[in-house]
C-alpha positions in Angstrom: -2.6 -115.1 22.4 -0.3 -118.0 21.6 -3.2 -120.1 20.8 -3.9 -117.5 18.0 -0.3 -117.7 16.8 1.1 -114.6 18.6 4.6 -115.1 20.1 4.5 -114.2 23.9 7.2 -113.3 26.2 5.6 -114.6 29.6 7.0 -112.9 32.7 8.5 -115.6 34.8 7.5 -113.9 38.1 5.0 -111.2 39.1 6.4 -108.1 37.7 5.7 -104.3 38.2 3.8 -102.6 35.4 6.9 -100.3 34.5 9.1 -103.3 34.2 6.7 -104.8 31.7 6.3 -101.5 29.8 10.0 -101.2 29.4 10.0 -104.9 28.5 8.1 -103.9 25.3 11.1 -101.8 24.2 13.9 -104.3 25.4 12.0 -107.2 23.6 11.1 -105.0 20.5 7.5 -106.5 21.1 4.3 -105.3 19.6 2.8 -104.6 23.0 2.2 -105.9 26.3 -0.8 -107.4 28.5 -0.8 -106.9 32.3 -3.3 -108.4 34.5 -3.6 -105.7 37.4 -6.0 -103.9 39.7 -3.3 -101.2 39.9 -4.1 -99.0 43.0 -7.6 -100.7 43.5 -8.6 -103.6 45.6 -8.2 -107.1 44.0 -11.9 -107.1 43.1 -10.9 -104.4 40.2 -8.4 -106.8 38.6 -8.5 -106.1 34.9 -6.7 -106.3 31.6 -4.3 -103.4 30.7 -2.8 -103.4 27.4 0.4 -101.2 26.4 1.2 -100.3 22.8 4.5 -101.0 20.9 6.1 -98.0 22.6 5.2 -99.5 26.0 2.6 -96.7 26.7 -0.9 -96.7 27.6 -3.1 -97.8 24.8 -5.2 -95.0 23.1 -9.0 -95.1 22.8 -8.7 -96.2 19.2 -6.6 -99.2 20.1 -8.7 -100.4 22.9 -11.8 -100.0 20.8 -10.2 -102.2 18.1 -9.3 -104.7 20.7 -12.7 -104.9 22.2 -14.0 -105.4 18.6 -11.7 -108.3 18.0 -12.6 -110.0 21.2 -16.2 -109.7 20.5 -15.8 -111.1 17.1 -13.7 -114.0 18.6 -16.3 -114.9 20.9 -19.1 -114.6 18.5 -17.5 -117.0 16.3 -16.6 -119.5 19.0 -13.0 -119.5 17.9 -11.4 -117.8 21.0 -8.1 -120.0 20.6 -7.0 -122.3 18.0 -4.0 -123.9 19.6 -3.6 -125.6 23.0 -1.1 -123.9 25.4 1.1 -127.0 25.7 1.3 -127.3 21.9 2.0 -123.5 21.8 4.9 -123.7 24.2 6.5 -126.7 22.0 6.3 -124.6 19.0 8.1 -121.7 20.8 5.2 -119.4 21.0 5.5 -118.9 24.7 8.8 -117.9 26.0 9.3 -117.5 29.8 11.3 -114.3 30.3 13.1 -112.6 33.1 12.0 -108.9 32.5 14.4 -107.6 35.4 17.8 -107.4 33.8 16.8 -105.2 31.0 15.0 -102.8 33.4 17.8 -102.9 35.9 20.4 -101.8 33.0 18.2 -99.1 32.0 17.7 -97.7 35.6 21.4 -97.9 36.0 21.8 -95.7 32.9 19.4 -93.0 34.2 20.5 -92.8 37.8 23.8 -92.8 39.6 22.9 -95.6 41.9 26.4 -95.7 43.6 25.9 -92.0 44.7 22.7 -92.9 46.1 23.9 -96.0 47.9 26.7 -93.8 49.5 24.3 -91.3 51.1 23.9 -91.2 54.8 20.1 -91.4 55.1 17.7 -93.7 56.6 14.6 -94.8 54.2 11.4 -96.7 54.9 10.2 -98.2 51.8 6.5 -99.5 51.4 5.6 -101.4 48.3 2.1 -101.9 49.8 2.0 -105.7 49.2 2.2 -105.1 45.6 4.5 -106.3 42.6 7.0 -103.6 43.4 8.2 -105.5 46.7 11.9 -105.7 46.7 12.8 -103.4 43.8 13.9 -100.3 45.6 15.7 -102.3 48.1 17.7 -104.2 45.4 18.5 -100.8 43.7 19.7 -99.1 46.9 21.0 -101.9 49.1 24.7 -102.8 49.8 25.9 -99.2 50.7 25.6 -96.8 53.5 22.0 -96.1 53.1 20.1 -97.7 55.9 16.8 -99.2 54.3 13.6 -100.8 56.2 11.1 -102.4 53.9 7.7 -102.9 55.1 4.5 -104.9 53.6 7.2 -106.4 51.2 5.4 -109.7 50.5 3.1 -109.9 47.6 -0.5 -110.3 48.9 -3.3 -109.6 46.5 -5.7 -109.1 49.6 -3.6 -106.0 50.6 -4.4 -106.7 54.2 -5.5 -103.7 56.0 -4.8 -101.1 53.2 -5.9 -99.9 49.9 -2.7 -100.2 47.7 -3.0 -96.4 46.7 0.0 -94.3 48.0 -1.9 -91.5 49.5 -3.2 -91.0 53.0 -4.8 -92.7 55.0 -3.3 -95.8 53.3 0.2 -94.5 54.4 -0.5 -93.8 58.0 1.1 -97.0 59.1 4.4 -95.9 56.8 4.1 -92.4 58.5 4.2 -93.8 62.0 7.2 -96.0 61.2 9.0 -93.1 59.7 8.6 -91.2 63.0 9.4 -93.9 65.1 12.5 -94.8 63.2 13.7 -91.4 62.8 14.1 -91.8 59.0 14.7 -89.2 56.6 11.9 -90.1 54.3 9.1 -92.9 53.3 8.9 -94.2 49.8 6.1 -96.0 48.6 4.6 -97.6 45.5 1.3 -98.7 44.6 0.1 -102.1 43.8 1.6 -102.4 40.5 4.3 -99.8 41.2 3.6 -97.3 38.3 2.6 -94.7 41.1 4.7 -93.4 44.0 4.0 -91.5 47.2 6.4 -89.6 49.6 6.4 -89.0 53.4 8.8 -86.4 54.8 11.0 -86.9 57.9 7.9 -85.8 60.1 5.8 -88.4 58.6 3.9 -85.9 56.7 2.6 -86.7 53.3 4.3 -84.8 50.4 1.2 -84.3 48.1 1.3 -85.6 44.5 1.3 -82.1 43.0 4.3 -81.0 45.3 6.2 -84.1 44.2 5.4 -83.4 40.5 6.6 -79.9 40.8 9.8 -81.1 42.8 10.4 -83.6 40.0 10.0 -80.9 37.4 12.5 -78.7 39.4 15.0 -81.5 39.8 15.1 -82.2 36.1 15.3 -78.5 35.1 17.8 -77.0 37.9 19.6 -80.1 39.1 20.0 -82.0 36.0 19.9 -79.0 33.6 17.4 -80.7 31.2 15.3 -78.7 28.9 11.9 -79.5 27.2 8.4 -79.4 27.4 6.5 -80.4 30.6 3.2 -82.4 30.0 0.7 -82.4 32.9 -3.1 -83.3 33.1 -5.6 -80.7 34.1 -5.8 -82.0 37.6 -2.2 -81.4 38.1 -0.4 -78.5 39.7 0.0 -74.9 38.3 3.3 -75.0 40.0 4.4 -76.5 36.7 3.2 -73.5 34.8 5.4 -71.3 37.0 8.4 -73.4 36.7 8.0 -73.3 33.0 8.0 -69.6 33.1 11.2 -69.5 35.2 13.0 -71.8 33.2 11.8 -70.8 29.7 10.2 -74.2 28.7 6.5 -74.8 27.5 3.9 -76.5 29.7 1.2 -78.5 28.0 -2.1 -79.6 29.5 -4.1 -82.7 28.7 -7.2 -84.5 29.9 -6.9 -86.9 32.7 -5.1 -90.1 31.9 -1.7 -91.2 30.8 -3.2 -92.2 27.5 -3.3 -88.5 26.7 0.0 -87.6 28.2 2.2 -90.2 26.5 1.6 -89.2 22.9 2.4 -85.6 23.9 5.6 -86.7 25.5 6.6 -88.7 22.5 5.6 -86.1 20.1 7.3 -83.0 21.8 10.2 -84.8 23.4 9.0 -83.7 26.9 11.2 -84.1 29.9 8.5 -85.2 32.2 4.8 -86.1 32.0 2.6 -86.3 35.1 -0.8 -86.7 36.5 -2.6 -86.0 39.9 -2.7 -89.7 40.8 1.1 -89.9 41.5 2.1 -91.4 38.2 5.1 -89.7 36.4 6.9 -90.7 33.1 10.3 -89.3 32.1 12.3 -88.7 28.8 14.9 -91.2 27.8 12.9 -94.0 29.4 9.4 -95.4 28.4 6.6 -92.9 27.9 4.6 -94.2 30.9 4.4 -94.0 34.6 7.1 -95.6 36.6 6.8 -95.2 40.5 10.1 -97.0 41.0 12.1 -94.5 38.8 10.2 -91.6 40.2 11.2 -92.6 43.7 14.8 -93.0 42.8 14.7 -89.5 41.0 13.2 -88.0 44.3 15.9 -89.6 46.2 18.6 -88.3 44.0 17.0 -84.8 44.3 17.6 -85.2 48.2 21.0 -86.5 48.0 22.1 -83.9 45.3 20.6 -80.9 47.2 21.3 -82.1 50.8 17.7 -81.3 51.6 15.1 -83.4 53.4 11.6 -83.4 51.9 10.0 -80.7 54.0 13.0 -78.5 53.1 12.7 -79.4 49.5 9.0 -78.3 49.6 10.1 -74.9 51.3 12.7 -74.4 48.5 10.1 -75.2 45.8 7.7 -72.5 47.6 10.5 -69.9 47.7 10.5 -70.1 43.7 6.7 -70.5 43.0 4.9 -69.3 46.0 2.8 -71.6 48.5 0.3 -74.0 46.7 -1.9 -76.3 48.8 -4.0 -79.1 47.4 -6.4 -81.7 48.3 -9.1 -84.0 46.6 -12.3 -85.4 48.0 -14.0 -88.5 46.7 -17.7 -88.6 47.1 -20.0 -91.8 46.4 -23.4 -90.8 44.7 -26.3 -92.6 43.5 -26.0 -93.0 39.7 -29.5 -91.7 39.2 -28.0 -88.2 40.5 -25.3 -88.0 37.6 -27.3 -85.7 35.3 -28.5 -83.6 38.2 -24.9 -83.0 39.3 -23.7 -82.1 35.9 -26.7 -79.7 35.5 -26.0 -78.0 38.8 -22.4 -77.5 38.1 -22.9 -76.4 34.4 -25.5 -74.0 35.5 -23.5 -72.5 38.3 -24.8 -69.0 38.2 -22.0 -66.8 39.7 -19.3 -65.1 38.2 -17.1 -65.8 41.1 -16.1 -68.4 43.7 -15.0 -67.5 47.2 -15.3 -63.8 46.2 -12.7 -64.3 43.5 -13.6 -63.8 39.8 -13.8 -66.9 37.6 -11.4 -66.2 34.9 -12.3 -69.3 32.6 -13.8 -72.7 32.8 -12.4 -75.7 31.2 -14.9 -78.4 30.3 -12.5 -81.0 28.7 -12.7 -83.4 31.6 -15.5 -82.2 34.3 -15.7 -78.7 35.1 -12.5 -76.7 36.2 -13.1 -73.2 37.2 -9.9 -71.2 37.0 -9.9 -68.0 39.2 -8.3 -64.7 38.8 -5.9 -65.4 41.7 -4.7 -68.7 40.0 -6.7 -70.7 42.4 -8.4 -73.6 40.6 -11.5 -76.0 41.6 -12.2 -79.0 39.5 -15.6 -81.1 39.8 -15.3 -84.3 37.7 -16.5 -88.0 37.8 -14.0 -90.8 38.1 -13.4 -92.7 34.9 -13.1 -96.1 36.9 -15.2 -95.9 39.8 -18.5 -94.4 40.9 -17.3 -91.4 42.5 -17.6 -87.7 42.2 -14.2 -86.0 42.6 -13.6 -82.7 43.8 -10.1 -81.0 43.6 -8.7 -77.6 44.6 -5.3 -75.9 44.5 -4.9 -72.6 46.3 -2.7 -70.4 48.6 -3.4 -71.5 52.1 -4.5 -74.7 53.9 -7.6 -73.1 55.4 -8.7 -71.9 51.9 -8.4 -75.6 50.6 -11.1 -76.5 53.0 -13.2 -73.6 52.1 -13.0 -74.4 48.3 -13.8 -77.9 48.6 -16.8 -77.0 50.7 -18.0 -74.6 48.0 -17.4 -77.4 45.4 -19.7 -79.7 47.3 -22.3 -77.0 47.5 -22.0 -76.3 43.8 -22.7 -80.0 43.1 -25.3 -80.6 45.6 -23.6 -83.6 47.3 
């Protein structure tokens, strides 16, 4: 980039994606480039671009980038200036992005209140770029902190750096053995988060999103729209009704969530992957801030995670969710689409199909507020089947029916 006359602020050390995203705003930059595999193994390492707002780039922007890259390679003029010369000309500026990010977080969260809490926490950055960040925010007070997997290791030994079971099984065991109040995790580049309760049980991404909505609405008293993807919980819709705020739904991907967050001044945007963004910050996922907000919810309510889920259910009713990922031969893709599209019944599990959403896969909305979604992953050769319903047993049944519908 510097070789083409573009001034670059180069992070002086490996940095979490949300730190870089906020750096766009702090530096008043035109965008950001992050080399990351995110929650995937290192072989998926890729080129992630953020726009001038620090948000996920739109399809229009990424298409233009591809067009310019292709043009540059076709012309044989990828770079016009050696890096050493670019540095001499001030086009590459080594930059510590942490101070601006730390100041921003301190404006959003009462860190002193969190540090005074009489809690024990296990923190797991999953060998990723988020190592040390939560400990630096929370250390030095009454909180008892144990951080595991806190060396940066791009091989992610023994785990896949996505903060969901079974990748968090070791963290769960440590929570139980240590008698901790919660386990807090971030993924490889720290834009996603995961929570384990005091029993070592995983608090699902949909429960966490609903709890963060409840935190903003009830504890902080904020008002404004909630933005969610179609894979995310209907509990948000119920909270919207209870607190009188609109809920907007988008296709999967934060590139669809972020523009609505900005245009509607939404208090939160979230997706099923465990990525959540917040008003007053950058319109992008931030697993570090999301963990701090969840901890603030625990501290201000005096409730451990399992009690918070019970409190949530007392307001919106029980909701249970799970997703299964199934590898399939690529030659079967069209057959799977055809089988799901042509599903003949007007009901699933004896409940009437109220509507079918085909914006991203096939989501069957049932008359009792249960939903079943069948869609292909946008990044991996996987068929994903999701459901949210009113009992754990019915989750198993709905997923089994989804597999039968797809023929996998």
